[in-house]
N, C-alpha and C positions, 0 to 999 in steps of 0.2 A: 587796728589802730597803729599808727606810725609813732615810734618813739626814737629819740636820738640815743646814740651809744657814745659814751665818753671815750675819747682817745687821748693818749699821753701827749700827742703832738698837736692837739686842737689849739687853735688860736682863739683868744678871748674876743667874743663878738659883743660890741656895745649895743645892747638891745634897746636902751633908751634912745640912743642916736637913731637907730633904725626906725623905731616907732615914731619919733618926732618927724623924721624926714618923710615918712609915708603920709602922716596926717597933714603936713604942710603941703605936700604935692596934691593931695585930694582937694584941698581948699583952693587950688589954682586951676580954674577951668582951662582945659587944653584940648578942646574938641578939634577935629581935623580942620586945619587952616588957621588955628588960633593958638599955636604952640609957643610963641615967642616968650611970654612971661615965664613959663615953666623952664625954658631953655636958659634964660638969664638967672633964674633962681638956682638951678642946678650948677651953673657955671661957678657961682659964688661958693656953693658948698664944696665943689670939687677943688677949687683953689685952696680951701682951708686944709685939704688933705695933702697939699704939697704938689699937686699935679699942674703941669703946664696946660693951658686951655686954648681953644680956638673955636670961634663961632663962624660957621660957613653959611652964607646966604644960599638958600635953595630957590626961593622965589619970594618976591614982595617982602613981607615981614615974617618970613618963615626961615628958621635957622636950625641947622644941625649943630650939636655940641660935640666937640672932640677934646680928649684930654690924654696926657701921657705921663708915665713915670718909669724911668729906666733905672734898674738896680745895678746891672752889670752888662757889658756888651756881649758877654757869653750868655747863652740861653735863648729862649724863644720869646716871641711876642704873642700874648693872648689878649684878645679884644673882648671886654665885657660890654655887651650891647643891649639896647632896648629902644622902644619907640616912645616919643613924647605924647603923641596924639591919642585921643579916645574917640569913641563914637559919640554922637549927640545924646543928650538925656532924653529918655522916652517917658511916656505916661506910665503910671502905676507905682511910682516910688512912694514908699511909706515914710521916707525921711528926705531931708534936703540932700540931693546927690553930691553937693559940694561941701557938706559938713560931715566929717567922719563921725559915725555913730557906732559905739561898741555895744554888742550884745553877747555876753559870755566871751568866747575867744574869737568871735566873728566881728570884723570891722567892715562896716558898710560905707560905700561911697563910690561915685562914678570913677572908674579906672583903678579902684582898689586892687583888683585882681589882674586886670588887663590894661597896663602892666606896671603900675606905679610901685606896687610892692616888690616886683622883680628888680626894678631900678634901685629901690632902697636896699634890698639885699646885696646887690652888687657893690654899692658904695660902702655898706657896712663891712663887706669882705675886703674891699680895697683898704679901708681904714685899718682893719686888723692886720693886713699884710704890711702896710707902711709903718705901723707902730710896733711891729714885732721885733724881737731881738735876733731873728734869723738872718743869716748871710744869704740874702736872696740874689738870684741871677735872673736875667731876662727882663722883659718890659711889659708893663701893663698899659693897654689902651682902654679908655672908657669912652663909649660913643652913644649918644642919644639922638635919634633921628626923627624927622617928621614924616607924616603921610603914610605910615604903614597901613592904616585903616582906609586909605584912599588908593593912590596909584603907585605907591612905592617910590616916590620921587626922592625922598631923603636917603633911602638905602642906595639908590642908583648914584646919587651925588657922592655919597661916601665911598662907593666902590671905585670911583675914579679920582678920589682925592689923593694927591701925590704923597701925603704923609701918613694917611690912615687907611687907605684903600688896598686894592689888589697889589700884591707884591710887598706890602708893608706890614703884614701880620701873618702869623702861622696858623691861626685858628680864631674862630669867633664863637662865643657863648651868648645866645639870645635868651634873656630871662623871661621867655613866654611861659604862661601858666600850664605847662605840661609837667605833672609831678612824678609820673612813672611808677605808681604803686599798683596799678591795675590796667587792664586792656583799654578801658575807656580813656584814660589820660596818659597812656604810654608815651614814651619819648620818641619823637619822629626820627627815623633814619632816612626818610625820603618823603617827598610831597608831589602831588600832581602839578602839572603846569596849567596855564589858563590862556584861552584866546577869546577875544570879543569880536564878533563879526557885526558889521553894519550892512544890511541887505536893503537896497533901495529899488523899489518898483516904479518904473516910469510908464504910467498908463496914458490914456487919452481922454480929455474932458468932453462932456456933452451934456445936454439937458437931462436932468435926472428923470424926466417923464418919458424920455426915449433913451434908456440906458444902453440899448444895443448899438447905438451909434458911437459909443465911447468904449474905452477899456478901463474897467474899474480897478484901480490899483489896490484897493482894500480887498476886493474879491480874490485877486491874484495872491496877495499876502496870505489870505486865509487858506488858499490851496497849498502854499508852501508849508505853512504851519501844520496843516492836517496831514500832508504827505510825510513830513519829517517825523511826526509823532507815530504815524503808522509804521514807518520803517524801523523805528526804535523798538516798538512793541511787537513787531511781527516775528514769529518763530521761523519763518521761511528762510531757507538758505539762498534764495534768489533775490534777496533784498537789493535795492539800489544803493544803499549806504549801510556800512557796518562800522561801528566804533572799534578801533584797535584795542587789544587787550594786553595786559601785562601780568606776569605770574604773581607779583606782589600787590598790585593795585586792583586787578580785574580790569574792567573797561572804564573809560571816562564817562562823563555825563554831558547832557545838553539841555539847555533851558532857555526859552524865549523870555527876555526880561522886559521888553518894551515894544509897543506898536504905536506908531504915530502916523496919522493920515486923516484926510477929510478936511472940511472947512474950518477956518479960524473964526470967521463970522458967518452966521447961518446963510447958506446958499444952496439952492436946489441944483447942484452940479455934480456930475459923476467925478469922483476924486481921481486926479491924474497922478498922484504921488503918494507913496506910503513907505515908511521906513520901519525895519525890524532890527532889533538888537538881540543877538543870540549869544549866550554864554556857553562855553565848552571847556571842560577839564581835559587836559592832555596827560597821557601816560608816557613814561620814558620810551624813546624811540621816535616819538612824534616831534615834528618841527613846525615852525610857522609856515614854511613852504608847503609841507605835506597837508597841514590842516586847511590851508587855503584851497589847495587842489581838490581835496575831498568834497568840499561844499560846492565848488565850481562844477565838478562833474555831476553831482547830485542835481543841481539846479538845471543843468543842460538836459538831463534825462526826463524832466517834468514837462518839457515842450510847452512852456508858458506862453501866453498870448501877448505878453508885454516885455519890454526890455528890462533886464534886471542887472544891476551892478552890485559887486561884492567887494568889500574891503575889510581889512583888519584894523581895528582902532585900539588905542591904549585902554587899559593896561594889558601887556602880554607878559606871561611868566613861563620860564623854562621848567619842565619837570626834572626831578633829580632823584638819585639814590646814592646815599653815602655808605660805603662799606663799613660793617661793624668792626672790622680790624683796623680802621683808621686810628692813629695814635690819640687823637682828641676824644674819640668815642671811648676808647679803652681807659683813658684817664678819668673821664666822667663816670664810667661804670665802677671803676676802682674806688673813687672818692665817695660815690653814693653808697656802695656796699660798706665802706668803712664807717660811715656815720649811721646808717639805718640798719645795718646787719642783715640786709637782704639785697639782692641785685635789682636794678631798675628793669622794667619791661620796655622793650622797644617794638615799634611797628612802623607801618607806612600809612600816610594820611592822604585822604582826598580833600585837600585844602591848600591854602596859599599863605605864606608868611614872607618876611624879608629874607629868609634862608633861600628861597628860590632865586633871589638876586645874588646874594653873597656866594652861594655854592653853585646854584644852577647856572648862573651867568659867569661869575667870577672865579669859580673853582677854589674858593677859600673854604677849607673844612669848617663846617658850622654845625653846632649842636644846640638843642633847645631844652631847657629845664628851668622850672620856676615854681612859684607858690601854688597852693591848692585853695579852692574856694568854690564859688558858684555864681550863677546868673550873669555870665559874660554876655555882653551886648543886650542886656535885658534890665528890667527894673530890679532894684534891690541887690545890686552886685556886691559881693563881699569876699574877703580873704580870711583864711584861717591864720590867726596871729601865732598860734602855738608852734607852728612849723618854720617860721621865718628865720630864727636863729640857726637852726640846723641847715637850712638852705644856704644861708650865708657861709656857714662853715664848709659846706660842700664846695662852694665857689672858691674858698681859700685853698682847700685841698686839691681842687682841680688845677689851679695855677701851679701849685708845688709839684704835683704829679706830672703835669704836662712838661715841666722843665726836664724831667728825667727820661722822657720818651725819646727814643732814637728817631 
């Protein structure tokens, strides 16, 4: 069991404020593409803390929220970040996903863990810092972005924002629900990248009663899928294709996500077109160019009877490793140890977050740490309320410690 350890320099966390903020956010639906209402709500809350705010349009009615509070020109800038969007509600919920429900210390609701509780902890920490009697230096950025559960459009927009993006901050804390007290939820020091391929097979139509006169694009697609799976499963050293490996991640993965081909309206015709969508996780050292070349060479070796085109489609993410000696990582580890009296566990993850954009692309040191709970991207998502005050306290201490790092 995790318990907080009282420190003389702890700042008072307004638990009532944190809890109210979390419950209000759960009541505001913000599934991917519908984040505007939550962005406006949070802007008003952030203004009450004395921060200057900006809403930046990402697309249509989707906005990133940015806010800033500078204490002194001396010191560093730390960005407290999170995403506004949630996945869609699924079947199996025992309660209304948009009505926060308390059971013991578990608060249920869509986005309660991923990641509205993290945003609430960040704002509670900022409130404690702003209201403290400490002579603070440095600058706080608070940013809440759209589309993390989609294509990462919000993070990429933020990365290039002239006031809050690359070159405007010294480090980013994403309040994702990695708690760090065991190997399963260890804090990521790096993540795989991701590439999405679209493979289009151009066959030749014919009457389906005489299929030999045509080239069946679906049959060719089946050959590609079967050969790819055989290559990945084969122990032979003479394989046509081998996934590169990394000492921290092992090898990446590949998975066909979609097959589209055949008639739209029933017709006895040999299908002359089929599209495959292939997902691949990349390890450090792989690039978009190398990933494209790998599959091009594999397809050429199959000697397929149809013309095949290959392209990379969004989203693409860069793999990364963040050195544990990075000052921001050291500050997080120190702050975590001070509050919980044991060090956080770190590891490397086969997954994607906005950190792939902030650090993988932008080279802004980025750490991830946040609340604990269960059922992310599933029915009956919940967060453990008993830990939120301690998490907000760690965020405070992280900001203070980061200012002291060389």
